[in-house]
C-alpha positions as CSV (number, residue, x, y, z in Angstrom):
1,I,0.1,-0.1,0.1
2,F,1.3,3.5,-1.0
3,C,4.5,1.8,-2.4
4,S,6.1,4.3,-4.7
5,Y,9.3,2.2,-5.3
6,V,10.4,-1.4,-5.1
7,Q,13.5,-3.1,-6.2
8,W,15.6,-6.3,-5.8
9,V,19.3,-5.6,-4.8
10,P,21.1,-7.2,-7.6
11,G,22.8,-10.8,-6.9
12,S,20.7,-11.1,-3.4
13,D,17.2,-11.9,-2.0
14,V,17.1,-8.5,-0.4
15,V,14.1,-6.2,-1.4
16,V,14.1,-2.5,-1.1
17,A,11.0,-0.4,-1.1
18,Q,9.4,2.9,-0.2
19,N,6.3,3.2,1.9
20,R,5.4,7.1,2.1
21,G,8.0,8.5,4.4
22,N,10.1,5.2,5.0
23,L,12.6,3.3,3.4
24,C,11.8,-0.4,3.9
25,I,14.5,-3.2,3.7
26,W,13.5,-6.9,3.7
27,Y,17.0,-8.7,4.4
28,S,15.2,-11.9,4.4
29,I,12.2,-12.3,1.9
30,D,11.3,-15.5,3.4
31,S,10.2,-13.7,6.5
32,P,8.1,-10.8,5.2
33,E,7.2,-9.7,8.9
34,S,11.0,-9.0,9.7
35,I,11.3,-5.6,8.1
36,T,13.9,-2.8,8.6
37,M,12.6,0.7,8.2
38,F,14.2,4.2,8.1
39,P,12.1,7.5,7.7
40,I,13.3,9.5,5.0
41,K,11.9,13.0,3.8
42,G,12.2,12.6,0.1
43,D,12.0,9.7,-2.7
44,I,14.1,6.7,-3.7
45,V,15.5,7.4,-6.8
46,D,18.2,4.6,-7.5
47,L,19.8,1.5,-6.0
48,E,23.7,1.1,-6.6
49,R,25.8,-1.8,-5.8
50,A,29.5,-1.8,-6.4
51,D,32.7,-3.0,-4.8
52,G,30.9,-4.9,-2.0
53,K,28.7,-1.8,-1.0
54,T,25.0,-1.1,-1.8
55,D,23.7,2.3,-1.6
56,V,20.1,3.4,-1.6
57,I,19.9,6.9,-3.4
58,V,17.1,9.3,-1.9
59,T,16.6,12.9,-3.2
60,E,15.5,15.5,-0.5
61,G,14.6,18.6,-2.4
62,V,17.8,19.6,-4.0
63,N,20.0,17.4,-2.2
64,T,20.8,13.8,-2.5
65,V,21.2,11.3,0.4
66,T,22.8,8.1,0.5
67,Y,21.8,5.2,2.8
68,T,24.1,2.3,2.8
69,L,22.6,-1.1,3.5
70,D,24.2,-3.9,5.9
71,E,26.3,-5.6,3.5
72,G,26.7,-8.6,6.0
73,L,22.9,-9.1,6.0
74,I,23.0,-9.1,1.9
75,E,25.8,-11.3,1.9
76,F,23.8,-13.8,3.9
77,G,21.1,-13.9,1.5
78,T,23.4,-14.5,-1.4
79,A,25.3,-17.3,0.5
80,I,21.8,-18.9,1.2
81,D,21.1,-18.7,-2.7
82,D,24.3,-20.4,-3.6
83,G,23.8,-22.9,-0.8
84,D,27.0,-22.2,1.1
85,Y,25.6,-22.5,4.6
86,D,29.2,-22.4,6.1
87,R,29.6,-18.7,4.7
88,A,25.9,-18.1,5.8
89,T,26.8,-19.0,9.4
90,A,30.0,-17.0,9.4
91,F,28.3,-13.8,8.4
92,L,25.5,-14.3,11.0
93,E,28.0,-15.2,13.7
94,T,29.3,-11.4,13.2
95,L,26.1,-9.8,13.6
96,E,24.2,-8.8,16.9
97,M,20.9,-10.7,17.4
98,S,17.8,-8.5,16.4
99,P,14.7,-9.3,14.7
100,E,16.5,-9.5,11.3
101,T,19.2,-11.7,12.5
102,D,16.7,-14.0,14.6
103,S,14.7,-14.7,11.3
104,M,17.8,-15.4,9.4
105,W,18.9,-17.9,11.9
106,K,15.5,-19.6,11.7
107,T,15.8,-19.7,7.8
108,L,19.4,-21.2,8.1
109,S,18.4,-23.9,10.6
110,K,15.4,-25.2,8.5
111,L,17.7,-25.1,5.3
112,A,20.4,-26.8,7.3
113,L,18.1,-29.8,8.6
114,E,16.8,-30.1,5.0
115,A,20.4,-30.5,3.8
116,R,21.3,-32.7,6.6
117,Q,24.2,-30.2,7.7
118,L,23.4,-31.0,11.3
119,H,26.5,-29.2,12.9
120,I,25.2,-25.9,11.2
121,A,21.6,-26.6,12.6
122,E,23.0,-27.2,15.9
123,K,24.7,-23.7,15.9
124,C,21.5,-22.1,14.4
125,F,19.3,-23.4,17.3
126,A,22.1,-22.5,19.9
127,A,22.0,-18.7,18.4
128,L,18.2,-18.8,18.8
129,G,18.5,-20.0,22.5
130,D,16.5,-23.3,21.8
131,I,18.5,-25.4,24.4
132,S,16.3,-28.7,24.2
133,T,16.8,-29.0,20.4
134,V,20.4,-28.0,20.7
135,R,20.9,-31.0,23.2
136,F,18.9,-33.1,20.7
137,L,21.0,-32.3,17.6
138,H,24.4,-32.4,19.7
139,Q,23.5,-36.3,20.7
140,T,22.6,-36.8,17.0
141,N,25.7,-35.3,15.7
142,Q,27.7,-37.5,18.2
143,I,26.0,-40.5,16.7
144,A,26.6,-39.3,13.0
145,D,30.1,-38.5,13.8
146,K,30.9,-41.9,15.7
147,V,29.4,-43.7,12.4
148,S,31.6,-41.6,10.0
149,N,34.8,-42.2,12.4
150,E,34.1,-46.0,12.5
151,M,32.6,-47.0,9.4
152,G,33.4,-44.0,7.0
153,G,31.0,-42.5,4.9
154,D,28.1,-40.1,5.5
155,G,27.2,-40.5,9.0
156,T,24.0,-38.4,8.5
157,A,22.8,-41.5,6.4
158,F,22.9,-43.7,9.5
159,Y,19.3,-44.7,10.3
160,Q,19.3,-43.5,13.8
161,V,20.4,-39.8,12.5
162,Q,17.7,-40.2,9.9
163,A,14.9,-41.3,12.3
164,R,16.1,-38.4,14.8
165,V,16.0,-35.7,12.3
166,A,12.6,-36.9,11.3
167,M,11.5,-36.8,15.0
168,L,12.7,-33.2,15.1
169,D,10.5,-32.3,12.2
170,K,7.6,-34.1,14.2
171,K,7.5,-36.6,11.3
172,F,7.1,-39.6,13.7
173,K,5.8,-42.2,11.4
174,L,8.6,-41.6,9.1
175,A,11.2,-42.1,12.2
176,E,9.2,-45.4,13.0
177,M,9.8,-46.4,9.4
178,H,13.6,-45.9,9.6
179,F,13.7,-47.8,12.8
180,M,11.6,-50.8,11.5
181,E,13.5,-51.0,8.1
182,Q,16.6,-52.0,10.3
183,N,14.2,-54.1,12.6
184,A,14.9,-51.7,15.6
185,I,11.7,-52.3,17.1
186,D,12.8,-51.5,20.7
187,E,14.0,-48.0,19.5
188,A,10.8,-47.4,17.8
189,I,8.9,-48.4,20.8
190,E,11.2,-46.4,23.3
191,M,10.7,-43.3,20.9
192,Y,7.0,-43.6,21.2
193,Q,7.3,-44.0,25.0
194,E,9.4,-40.9,25.5
195,L,6.5,-38.9,23.3
196,H,3.7,-40.6,25.3
197,M,2.2,-41.7,22.0
198,W,1.1,-45.0,23.5
199,D,-1.3,-46.1,20.9
200,D,1.6,-46.1,18.4
201,C,3.7,-47.7,20.9
202,I,1.4,-50.6,21.5
203,A,0.7,-51.0,17.8
204,V,4.2,-51.7,16.9
205,A,4.6,-54.1,19.9
206,E,1.5,-55.8,18.7
207,A,2.6,-55.9,14.9
208,K,5.9,-57.3,15.9
209,G,4.6,-59.7,18.7
210,H,7.0,-57.9,21.2
211,P,7.5,-60.0,24.4
212,E,7.0,-56.9,26.6
213,L,3.5,-56.1,25.1
214,D,1.6,-57.0,28.3
215,S,4.0,-54.8,30.5
216,L,3.4,-52.1,28.0
217,R,0.0,-52.2,28.1
218,R,0.2,-52.2,31.9
219,T,2.5,-49.1,32.1
220,Y,0.1,-47.3,29.3
221,Y,-2.6,-47.9,31.6
222,Q,-0.9,-46.7,34.7
223,W,0.1,-43.6,33.0
224,L,-3.4,-42.9,31.9
225,T,-4.7,-43.1,35.5
226,E,-2.2,-41.2,36.9
227,T,-2.7,-38.3,34.3
228,G,-6.5,-38.5,35.0
229,Q,-7.4,-39.7,31.4
230,D,-10.4,-41.8,32.6
231,E,-12.0,-42.1,29.5
232,K,-9.0,-43.2,27.3
233,A,-8.1,-45.7,30.2
234,G,-11.7,-47.0,29.9
235,E,-11.1,-47.6,26.4
236,V,-7.9,-49.4,27.0
237,K,-9.9,-51.4,29.3
238,E,-12.6,-51.9,26.9
239,N,-10.2,-53.2,24.3
240,D,-8.6,-55.7,26.6
241,G,-12.0,-57.0,27.3
242,D,-12.5,-55.7,30.8
243,F,-16.0,-54.1,30.3
244,Q,-16.8,-53.8,34.0
245,G,-13.4,-51.9,34.6
246,A,-14.3,-49.8,31.5
247,I,-17.8,-48.8,32.8
248,T,-16.3,-47.7,36.2
249,L,-13.9,-45.5,34.3
250,Y,-16.4,-43.9,32.0
251,L,-18.7,-43.4,34.9
252,K,-15.8,-41.6,36.7
253,A,-15.1,-39.6,33.7
254,G,-18.6,-38.2,33.6
255,L,-19.5,-40.2,30.7
256,P,-22.6,-42.4,31.4
257,A,-23.8,-42.4,28.0
258,K,-20.6,-44.3,26.9
259,A,-21.0,-46.7,29.8
260,A,-24.6,-47.3,28.7
261,R,-23.3,-47.9,24.9
262,L,-21.0,-50.5,26.4
263,A,-23.6,-52.3,28.7
264,I,-26.2,-52.4,26.1
265,S,-23.7,-54.1,23.7
266,R,-22.6,-56.7,26.0
267,P,-25.2,-59.3,27.4
268,E,-23.1,-60.3,30.5
269,I,-23.2,-56.4,31.5
270,A,-26.9,-56.2,31.0
271,N,-27.5,-59.0,33.0
272,N,-25.8,-57.4,35.9
273,S,-28.6,-55.5,37.6
274,D,-26.1,-53.7,40.0
275,T,-23.9,-52.3,37.0
276,V,-27.2,-51.2,35.0
277,S,-28.7,-49.5,38.0
278,R,-25.3,-47.7,38.6
279,I,-25.2,-46.4,34.9
280,A,-28.9,-45.7,34.8
281,A,-28.5,-43.4,38.0
282,S,-25.6,-41.6,36.3
283,L,-27.6,-41.1,33.2
284,I,-30.8,-39.6,35.0
285,K,-28.4,-37.3,37.0
286,G,-26.8,-36.3,33.8
287,E,-30.3,-35.7,32.2
288,F,-29.6,-38.2,29.5
289,Y,-33.2,-39.6,30.0
290,E,-33.7,-41.2,26.7
291,R,-30.4,-43.3,26.9
292,A,-31.6,-44.4,30.3
293,G,-34.8,-45.4,28.8
294,D,-32.8,-47.4,26.1
295,L,-30.8,-49.1,29.0
296,Y,-34.1,-49.9,31.1
297,E,-35.7,-51.3,28.1
298,K,-32.7,-53.5,27.1
299,I,-32.9,-55.3,30.6
300,R,-36.9,-55.4,30.2
301,N,-37.6,-52.9,33.1
302,H,-40.2,-51.4,30.8
303,Q,-41.9,-49.4,33.6
304,R,-38.8,-47.5,34.4
305,A,-38.1,-47.2,30.6
306,L,-41.5,-45.7,29.9
307,E,-40.8,-43.0,32.7
308,C,-37.5,-42.2,31.5
309,Y,-38.7,-41.8,27.7
310,C,-41.6,-39.6,28.9
311,K,-39.2,-37.5,30.9
312,G,-36.8,-37.1,28.2
313,G,-39.4,-36.0,25.5
314,A,-38.7,-39.4,23.6
315,F,-42.5,-40.0,23.2
316,R,-42.1,-42.0,19.9
317,K,-40.2,-44.5,21.7
318,A,-42.6,-44.5,24.7
319,V,-45.5,-45.0,22.7
320,E,-44.0,-47.8,20.7
321,L,-43.1,-49.5,24.0
322,A,-46.5,-48.9,25.4
323,R,-48.2,-50.6,22.6
324,L,-46.2,-53.6,23.2
325,T,-46.2,-53.8,27.0
326,F,-48.8,-51.1,28.5
327,P,-51.5,-51.0,25.8
328,A,-53.8,-48.9,28.0
329,E,-51.3,-46.4,28.6
330,V,-51.2,-45.5,24.8
331,V,-54.2,-42.9,24.8
332,K,-52.6,-41.0,27.8
333,L,-49.1,-41.0,26.2
334,E,-50.5,-39.5,23.1
335,E,-52.0,-36.6,24.9
336,A,-48.7,-36.2,26.8
337,W,-46.8,-36.0,23.5
338,G,-49.2,-33.6,22.1
339,D,-48.9,-31.4,25.3
340,Y,-45.1,-31.7,25.0
341,L,-45.2,-30.5,21.0
342,V,-47.2,-27.6,22.1
343,Q,-44.6,-26.5,24.8
344,Q,-42.0,-27.0,22.0
345,K,-44.3,-24.6,19.8
346,Q,-44.9,-27.4,17.1
347,M,-48.4,-26.9,17.0
348,D,-49.0,-28.7,13.5
349,T,-47.4,-32.0,14.7
350,A,-49.3,-32.1,18.1
351,I,-52.8,-32.1,16.3
352,N,-52.6,-35.6,15.4
353,H,-51.5,-36.7,18.6
354,F,-54.3,-35.1,20.4
355,I,-56.7,-36.6,17.7
356,E,-55.2,-40.2,18.6
357,A,-55.8,-39.2,22.2
358,G,-59.4,-38.4,21.9
359,C,-58.6,-34.8,23.2
360,S,-60.7,-33.0,20.5
361,L,-60.8,-29.5,22.3
362,K,-56.9,-29.5,22.6
363,A,-56.7,-30.6,19.0
364,I,-58.8,-27.7,17.9
365,E,-56.7,-25.1,19.9
366,A,-53.7,-26.5,18.4
367,A,-55.0,-26.1,14.9
368,I,-56.1,-22.7,15.6
369,A,-52.8,-21.9,17.1
370,A,-51.3,-23.6,14.1
371,R,-53.5,-21.5,11.7
372,Q,-54.8,-24.8,10.3
373,W,-58.2,-23.1,9.9
374,K,-59.7,-25.8,7.7
375,K,-58.5,-28.9,9.9
376,A,-59.9,-26.8,12.9
377,V,-63.6,-26.7,11.2
378,H,-63.3,-30.4,10.1
379,I,-62.8,-31.4,13.8
380,L,-65.5,-29.0,15.2
381,E,-68.0,-30.6,12.7
382,L,-67.5,-33.8,14.5
383,Q,-67.9,-32.5,17.9
384,E,-71.2,-32.9,20.1
385,D,-69.6,-31.2,23.0
386,P,-71.3,-27.8,23.3
387,S,-68.4,-26.5,25.0
388,A,-66.7,-26.3,21.4
389,A,-69.1,-23.8,20.2
390,K,-66.7,-21.1,21.5
391,Y,-64.3,-22.1,18.8
392,Y,-66.7,-21.2,16.0
393,M,-66.4,-17.4,17.0
394,K,-62.5,-17.6,16.7
395,I,-62.7,-19.2,13.3
396,A,-65.2,-16.8,12.2
397,Q,-63.3,-13.8,13.1
398,H,-60.6,-15.2,11.2
399,Y,-62.4,-15.5,8.1
400,A,-63.9,-12.0,8.7
401,S,-60.5,-10.4,8.7
402,M,-59.9,-12.3,5.4
403,Q,-62.9,-10.8,4.2
404,D,-64.4,-14.3,3.4
405,Y,-68.0,-13.4,4.6
406,K,-69.6,-16.3,2.9
407,V,-67.7,-18.8,5.2
408,R,-68.4,-16.6,8.0
409,E,-72.3,-16.7,7.5
410,Q,-72.1,-20.6,7.4
411,E,-70.1,-20.9,10.7
412,Q,-72.4,-18.6,12.7
413,N,-75.4,-20.5,11.2
């Protein structure tokens, strides 16, 4: 915005621009947020580079002012373009830390890792103050150097080094692949253990039939319980076939619906009345009434199932259950269903449930509230109850407002 001048510095990746009254310099174009700015009073007219020096020429009225760029920073960009990371490091080591040099160290660290120049990467992270990465890279370099000295060749091609570089880039599956290609199963397991990536750890152990598989599972479960991960611990128990233990953990984690799902799917749990009662009580406490109803229906406690369905507004399930087990309750449930729908402002849907329940007056009121005038008239015509007469006036007033006087006269007669 308001950029009156922009130019690359020849032979580098440095950009010079003018934004209103500022000279703007990007010494590292890969980090556009890192910008060096100088206030200027005139306009940039030229950029000169000669004899290892780069000048920006600015006219300020009748005078010409020269701004000299930081050649060390420019040389860094040139060295990067040339792939000469040793020279880039040497330049950066001569500079004071600043936002510009910080972004350059980051750029160099990324490129050095990609090029497997790990000693340079270690220097970069040291300059950035990332002590844990420095320590990790130092150990990695020791492995690479030892391999180079003892076996010759490029130590960075050794599987442990490649795996560690992949870990540094958070490519853990790639690191696992490097380990598995050398049948270094214990090393893959140890990596996942240190990262607390237990699912991957167990998967590797299972795939290779590792003798410590059961011990690893116990350690995983212990870690989950110590860190308060009751849901995950429950899933481990469930996968191991300990369904009672899983349900206890799900309830502890405040997940009664998950416990109910497991109970419903396992006959041996569904037949345990104490367990079912615990789960149902937890569901009701959490207001999961429909799920509690499902659970009670599964164990054939139809009365409690019906109560829970009604409390949770699951009237379709309540009516279906009542038709099979309590036929005399169906009419009452249809009325309750209609009342529930009225509360939910679903007047249209409530009408038929009131008709099924034989509650004609409620059906008429719902039809009028839903502005289903013809349906209201049809229900009214079937009534012998004199108290229904008052609804004719309401319907007539509607048609009057619609100026449908012919129908109005019929209603009043």
